[in-house]
C-alpha positions as CSV (number, residue, x, y, z in Angstrom):
1,M,6.6,31.7,-0.7
2,P,10.6,31.1,-0.8
3,G,11.5,29.4,-3.1
4,L,8.6,29.2,-5.2
5,K,8.5,31.0,-8.6
6,I,5.0,32.0,-10.6
7,E,5.2,33.4,-13.7
8,M,2.2,35.4,-14.8
9,T,0.2,34.2,-17.6
10,S,-2.6,35.7,-20.0
11,D,-5.7,35.4,-18.9
12,N,-8.3,33.9,-21.5
13,S,-11.7,33.2,-19.0
14,S,-13.5,32.0,-22.3
15,A,-11.4,29.3,-22.2
16,R,-10.5,27.9,-18.9
17,D,-12.6,25.5,-17.3
18,R,-15.6,26.5,-15.0
19,K,-14.3,25.5,-12.2
20,V,-11.2,26.9,-12.1
21,Q,-12.6,30.2,-12.7
22,Q,-15.2,29.2,-9.8
23,D,-11.9,28.1,-7.6
24,T,-10.0,31.2,-8.7
25,R,-13.2,33.8,-7.7
26,A,-13.5,32.6,-4.5
27,W,-9.4,32.0,-3.3
28,A,-9.1,36.4,-5.1
29,K,-11.9,36.9,-2.7
30,F,-11.1,35.0,0.3
31,T,-7.0,36.7,0.6
32,G,-8.1,40.1,-0.8
33,S,-5.6,39.9,-3.9
34,N,-6.6,40.2,-7.6
35,Y,-8.5,37.1,-10.3
36,T,-4.9,37.0,-12.5
37,T,-2.6,36.3,-9.3
38,A,-5.1,33.7,-7.9
39,L,-5.2,32.4,-11.2
40,R,-1.7,31.8,-11.4
41,Q,-2.1,30.4,-8.3
42,V,-5.1,27.8,-8.8
43,E,-3.2,27.0,-12.2
44,F,0.7,26.4,-11.0
45,P,1.6,23.1,-12.2
46,L,2.9,21.6,-8.7
47,A,-1.5,22.6,-8.0
48,Q,-3.0,20.1,-10.3
49,G,-2.8,17.0,-8.3
50,I,0.2,15.0,-7.8
51,L,-0.9,12.2,-5.3
52,G,-4.7,12.9,-6.2
53,D,-7.0,14.9,-7.2
54,R,-6.5,19.0,-7.9
55,P,-7.5,21.2,-4.8
56,N,-10.3,22.9,-5.2
57,A,-10.4,25.9,-3.2
58,R,-14.1,26.5,-2.5
59,T,-13.7,23.6,-0.5
60,L,-10.6,24.5,1.1
61,I,-12.0,28.1,1.9
62,N,-15.6,26.7,3.6
63,V,-13.7,23.7,5.6
64,L,-12.5,26.6,7.8
65,D,-16.4,26.6,8.2
66,D,-17.7,23.6,8.4
67,H,-15.1,21.6,10.2
68,P,-16.7,19.8,12.9
69,L,-13.6,20.3,15.0
70,I,-11.9,23.7,13.2
71,G,-14.7,24.9,11.7
72,A,-16.6,28.6,12.9
73,D,-17.9,29.1,16.1
74,D,-20.9,30.7,16.5
75,G,-18.6,32.7,13.7
76,D,-15.5,33.7,15.0
77,F,-12.7,31.7,13.9
78,V,-11.2,28.7,15.7
79,L,-7.8,28.0,13.5
80,G,-5.6,30.7,12.3
81,E,-1.5,30.9,11.5
82,A,-0.3,29.4,14.9
83,G,-2.9,27.0,15.0
84,F,-6.0,25.9,17.0
85,Y,-7.6,29.0,18.9
86,P,-5.1,31.8,18.1
87,E,-4.8,35.3,19.1
88,K,-4.8,36.1,15.1
89,Q,-6.4,35.0,11.6
90,W,-4.6,34.3,9.2
91,S,-1.8,36.8,6.9
92,F,-2.3,36.0,3.6
93,D,0.9,37.1,0.8
94,G,-1.1,37.2,-2.2
95,S,0.9,35.6,-4.3
96,S,1.7,31.7,-3.1
97,D,-0.8,30.8,0.0
98,F,-2.8,28.2,-2.5
99,V,0.6,26.7,-3.3
100,E,1.2,25.9,-0.4
101,L,-2.0,24.6,0.9
102,A,-1.7,22.5,-2.9
103,L,1.9,21.3,-1.9
104,V,0.7,20.3,2.1
105,I,-2.1,18.8,1.3
106,E,-0.1,16.6,-1.1
107,F,2.6,15.8,1.8
108,L,-0.4,14.8,3.9
109,R,-1.9,12.2,1.2
110,M,1.8,10.5,1.1
111,F,0.9,8.9,4.4
112,T,-1.4,6.1,5.6
113,P,-4.3,7.1,7.7
114,I,-4.7,5.7,10.5
115,A,-7.6,3.0,10.9
116,A,-10.9,3.7,12.2
117,G,-11.0,3.5,16.4
118,E,-7.3,4.9,16.4
119,T,-6.4,7.6,18.5
120,P,-4.7,10.2,16.0
121,T,-0.9,10.3,17.7
122,V,1.1,12.6,15.3
123,N,1.5,16.3,16.3
124,S,0.9,18.6,14.5
125,Y,3.7,21.1,14.9
126,A,6.3,17.9,14.0
127,L,3.9,17.2,10.8
128,K,4.4,21.2,10.1
129,H,8.5,20.6,10.5
130,T,8.8,17.6,8.3
131,A,6.4,19.1,6.2
132,E,9.2,22.2,5.4
133,D,11.7,19.7,4.8
134,F,10.4,17.1,3.0
135,L,8.8,20.5,0.3
136,K,12.0,22.2,0.1
137,P,12.6,24.3,-2.3
138,H,9.4,24.6,-3.0
139,C,8.1,25.4,0.2
140,S,10.7,26.2,2.8
141,Y,8.2,28.1,5.5
142,V,4.3,26.0,6.6
143,T,2.7,27.2,9.6
144,N,1.1,25.2,11.9
145,G,-2.4,26.4,11.3
146,R,-2.1,25.4,7.5
147,L,-1.0,22.1,8.1
148,I,-3.7,21.5,10.0
149,W,-6.3,23.3,7.5
150,A,-5.0,21.2,5.2
151,A,-5.6,17.9,7.4
152,A,-8.8,18.6,7.6
153,Y,-9.1,19.7,4.1
154,L,-8.8,15.6,3.7
155,G,-10.9,14.4,5.8
156,L,-7.8,13.4,8.3
157,P,-8.9,12.2,11.9
158,M,-8.1,15.5,14.4
159,I,-8.2,15.5,18.3
160,E,-7.0,18.1,20.6
161,E,-3.7,17.8,22.0
162,E,-4.0,17.9,26.0
163,G,-3.0,20.9,28.0
164,G,-5.0,23.4,25.7
165,T,-2.1,24.0,22.9
166,P,-2.4,25.3,19.4
167,N,-1.2,22.1,18.3
168,L,-3.6,18.9,17.2
169,L,-2.8,15.8,17.3
170,I,-3.3,13.9,13.1
171,G,-4.6,11.2,12.1
172,V,-1.4,9.8,9.8
173,S,0.8,6.9,10.6
174,E,3.0,7.6,13.4
175,R,6.0,5.3,11.8
176,E,5.5,6.3,8.4
177,H,5.3,10.1,9.7
178,D,9.0,8.9,11.6
179,Y,10.3,7.4,8.2
180,V,10.4,10.3,6.3
181,G,11.6,12.1,9.2
182,G,14.5,10.0,8.9
183,M,15.0,10.0,5.3
184,I,14.9,14.1,5.9
185,G,17.4,14.1,8.7
186,R,15.1,14.6,11.0
187,G,15.5,11.3,13.2
188,T,17.9,9.7,14.7
189,G,19.4,8.3,11.5
190,E,18.3,7.4,7.8
191,P,16.1,4.7,8.1
192,K,18.0,0.9,7.1
193,G,14.0,-0.8,6.4
194,H,11.6,0.8,4.0
195,H,8.9,-1.5,5.5
196,Y,6.9,2.0,6.6
197,R,7.8,4.0,3.8
198,P,4.6,5.8,2.4
199,A,3.4,4.4,-0.6
200,G,3.3,8.2,-2.5
201,Y,6.7,8.8,-1.0
202,T,8.5,7.9,-3.9
203,H,6.5,9.7,-6.9
204,L,5.7,12.5,-4.6
205,K,9.6,13.1,-3.7
206,T,10.2,12.6,-7.5
207,A,7.8,14.7,-8.8
208,L,9.0,17.9,-6.6
209,D,13.0,16.7,-7.6
210,D,11.9,16.8,-11.2
211,Y,9.9,20.6,-10.6
212,A,12.8,21.7,-8.9
213,A,15.4,20.6,-11.6
214,D,13.9,21.7,-15.2
215,E,10.0,22.5,-14.3
216,R,9.2,19.3,-15.6
217,V,5.4,18.9,-14.6
218,P,4.0,16.1,-12.3
219,S,2.2,12.9,-13.7
220,R,-0.5,12.3,-11.3
221,W,0.4,9.0,-9.5
222,D,-2.0,6.2,-9.7
223,R,-2.3,4.8,-5.9
224,P,-1.5,0.7,-5.7
225,E,-3.4,-1.7,-4.5
226,P,-2.6,-2.4,-0.8
227,S,-0.6,-5.1,-0.5
228,T,-2.2,-8.7,0.1
229,R,1.1,-10.5,1.3
230,T,1.8,-11.6,4.4
231,F,5.3,-12.3,6.5
232,P,4.0,-15.3,8.8
233,F,7.7,-16.3,10.3
234,H,8.1,-12.2,10.8
235,D,4.2,-12.3,12.8
236,W,5.8,-14.7,14.8
237,M,8.8,-13.4,15.7
238,M,6.6,-9.8,16.3
239,Q,4.4,-12.2,18.4
240,Q,7.6,-13.8,21.1
241,K,8.3,-10.3,22.0
242,G,8.2,-10.4,25.9
243,R,8.8,-14.3,26.7
244,D,11.0,-15.0,29.8
245,D,13.8,-16.5,27.7
246,I,16.7,-16.1,25.0
247,V,14.3,-16.1,21.7
248,G,11.6,-13.3,23.8
249,D,14.8,-10.8,23.8
250,L,16.0,-11.7,20.9
251,A,12.7,-10.7,19.6
252,G,12.2,-7.9,21.5
253,D,15.5,-6.5,19.7
254,Y,14.0,-7.4,16.7
255,V,10.6,-5.9,17.3
256,A,12.4,-2.4,18.4
257,G,14.6,-3.0,14.9
258,V,11.6,-3.0,12.9
259,E,9.4,-0.3,14.8
260,G,12.3,2.0,14.2
261,S,13.1,1.3,10.8
262,Y,16.4,0.6,12.0
263,H,16.4,-2.7,9.8
264,R,14.3,-4.8,7.1
265,I,11.6,-6.8,7.9
266,G,13.0,-10.6,8.4
267,E,10.8,-12.3,5.8
268,N,12.4,-15.9,6.7
269,P,15.0,-17.4,8.8
270,Q,17.0,-16.6,6.4
271,E,17.1,-12.9,6.8
272,L,17.0,-12.9,10.4
273,L,20.9,-14.3,10.5
274,D,21.4,-11.9,7.7
275,I,20.1,-9.0,9.8
276,L,22.2,-10.1,12.6
277,R,25.1,-10.5,10.6
278,D,25.0,-6.4,9.0
279,F,25.0,-5.5,13.2
280,S,27.8,-7.9,13.8
281,A,25.3,-9.4,16.6
282,D,27.5,-11.5,19.4
283,P,26.9,-15.1,19.6
284,G,24.4,-15.3,22.1
285,A,21.9,-13.6,19.6
286,F,22.9,-16.2,17.0
287,E,22.6,-18.7,19.6
288,A,18.9,-17.3,20.5
289,A,17.8,-17.1,16.3
290,V,18.7,-20.5,16.0
291,D,16.3,-21.4,18.8
292,A,13.5,-19.5,17.5
293,I,14.0,-20.7,14.2
294,V,14.2,-24.2,14.8
295,E,10.6,-23.4,17.3
296,W,9.1,-22.0,14.1
297,A,10.2,-24.9,12.4
298,A,7.9,-26.9,14.7
299,V,4.8,-24.5,13.9
300,A,5.5,-23.1,10.7
301,P,2.4,-24.2,7.8
302,Q,3.5,-27.0,5.9
303,E,3.5,-24.7,2.3
304,L,6.5,-23.0,3.9
305,R,8.6,-25.9,5.0
306,G,10.8,-24.9,1.7
307,D,11.5,-21.4,2.9
308,L,13.5,-22.8,6.4
309,G,16.8,-23.1,5.1
310,I,19.8,-21.1,6.6
311,R,23.1,-20.8,5.1
312,T,25.7,-20.6,7.9
313,E,29.0,-18.8,8.1
314,Q,32.2,-19.5,6.2
315,V,35.2,-19.8,8.8
316,S,37.9,-21.4,5.7
317,R,37.7,-22.4,2.6
318,S,40.8,-23.9,0.2
319,T,41.9,-25.6,-3.1
320,E,44.9,-27.8,-3.9
321,D,46.1,-28.5,-7.3
322,T,45.8,-32.5,-8.4
323,S,47.4,-34.5,-11.0
324,G,44.4,-36.5,-11.1
325,F,43.7,-40.6,-11.5
326,G,45.2,-40.4,-15.3
327,A,42.6,-38.1,-16.9
328,G,43.9,-34.9,-16.1
329,A,44.5,-32.5,-13.8
330,G,42.0,-31.0,-11.5
331,T,41.5,-29.3,-8.3
332,V,39.7,-30.2,-5.4
333,E,38.2,-27.6,-3.3
334,H,37.2,-27.5,1.1
335,H,35.2,-25.4,2.5
336,E,33.9,-24.8,6.2
337,F,31.1,-22.8,7.6
338,L,29.9,-23.1,11.3
339,C,27.3,-25.7,12.1
340,P,23.7,-24.3,13.4
341,C,24.9,-24.5,17.3
342,G,28.3,-22.8,16.2
343,R,30.4,-25.3,17.8
344,G,30.6,-27.8,14.8
345,L,31.0,-27.6,11.2
346,I,29.4,-28.2,7.8
347,I,31.5,-28.9,5.4
348,E,31.2,-29.1,1.1
349,E,33.5,-30.3,-0.6
350,H,34.2,-30.4,-4.6
351,D,36.6,-32.8,-6.4
352,N,36.6,-31.2,-9.7
353,I,39.1,-34.3,-11.4
354,P,38.5,-35.3,-14.5
355,G,36.8,-39.0,-14.1
356,F,36.3,-38.0,-11.0
357,S,33.9,-35.4,-10.0
358,E,32.1,-35.7,-7.1
359,H,30.7,-32.9,-4.5
360,D,28.7,-32.9,-1.3
361,V,28.0,-31.5,2.1
362,L,27.5,-32.9,5.3
363,I,27.4,-31.8,8.7
364,D,29.8,-32.8,11.0
365,C,28.3,-32.0,14.5
366,D,26.5,-34.6,16.5
367,K,24.6,-32.3,18.0
368,C,23.1,-30.5,15.1
369,R,22.6,-34.0,13.2
370,G,20.6,-34.5,15.3
371,T,17.8,-31.6,14.8
372,W,19.0,-30.1,11.7
373,R,19.3,-31.3,8.2
374,I,20.8,-30.5,4.7
375,A,17.7,-29.2,2.8
376,P,16.4,-31.0,-0.3
377,G,16.4,-30.3,-3.4
378,R,19.1,-27.9,-3.8
379,S,22.5,-28.5,-5.5
380,V,26.2,-28.7,-3.4
381,R,27.0,-25.3,-3.7
382,D,23.6,-23.4,-2.8
383,W,22.7,-25.8,0.2
384,R,21.1,-24.6,2.9
385,V,20.2,-26.9,6.0
386,E,16.8,-27.0,8.1
387,P,15.2,-28.1,11.3
388,K,14.4,-31.7,10.3
389,P,10.5,-32.0,10.6
390,V,9.6,-33.8,14.6
391,G,8.8,-37.0,13.9
392,E,12.6,-37.4,12.0
393,A,14.6,-35.4,14.4
394,A,12.9,-37.4,17.1
395,A,14.1,-40.6,15.0
């Protein structure tokens, strides 16, 4: 395997774990290599399990006979280097095959398997190219067959691709695979949102980088409990796609951005506006966002009322010195922000004068005063405006 250095080790079988010995003998026999060469691979640091248990050589071998899809058909091989039903079977180099498979297994462990009942969509040939780029310099070439072999070992769902190709469709998250592809330069650009980053991505990448730098032995990853956090505003925005109005148009663009990892999830109304500012969106998009926020406020659960506030774009600021009113000199600050509709202003003022310190913020727009208010419970410098509750807006 190019880039992978496996040093010779002394063979002290009596002190070795029995399972390691069994794996070593099985792998040596299967690949036609000697015991010492096989042992170096089975005990190699990167083959001890990074995102899960140490890959088991005997199970790997048995998969090629017993798996319901890629297992032997009446004794004839079904899987080879090129993939499903190839002309030739395997070509082992005898020095790094097991470590390569172990690394491909770790690569696939990184992804979330699809849920029961879902249909696999990720092409094994695309996965094998992503694996090659991700696993460099430890493994610069992965065959289609070995990628499928590793997926079968992990029990990932697999189905045949239409057209009788040597590729199979593998049951891992397509969004996560696209994310990893983007991070290694195989997509349309590096992802700006990280909601589809596989849970094990950071640990595995760090482990491989550390070993490449100073042969630091990877630590075992403890998979965290799946997050139960929900994002009601984001979920609501996703559901508005397909509407025949400006909110539906905005939602369609938002969904495309989330699914392509072009931007982060908008957890609340303010983050939706921040995303639009990041993309220098046109005024129509901001108008649609304001309509969406007002509509969301009408249906948002009561416990989310404190998360409705937004801060608009500042358009001017000024500070004037003043001699004060007998107690000393001070300053007067004047800040202007666009109101939600974009046709008026929100004015923030601070009189920093000894004995006359006053701070105020107001909505200077007849239209917005009817549907928006200064969010209660915040300091003047940290103001937000939020849609008025339905009864208050009608009053």
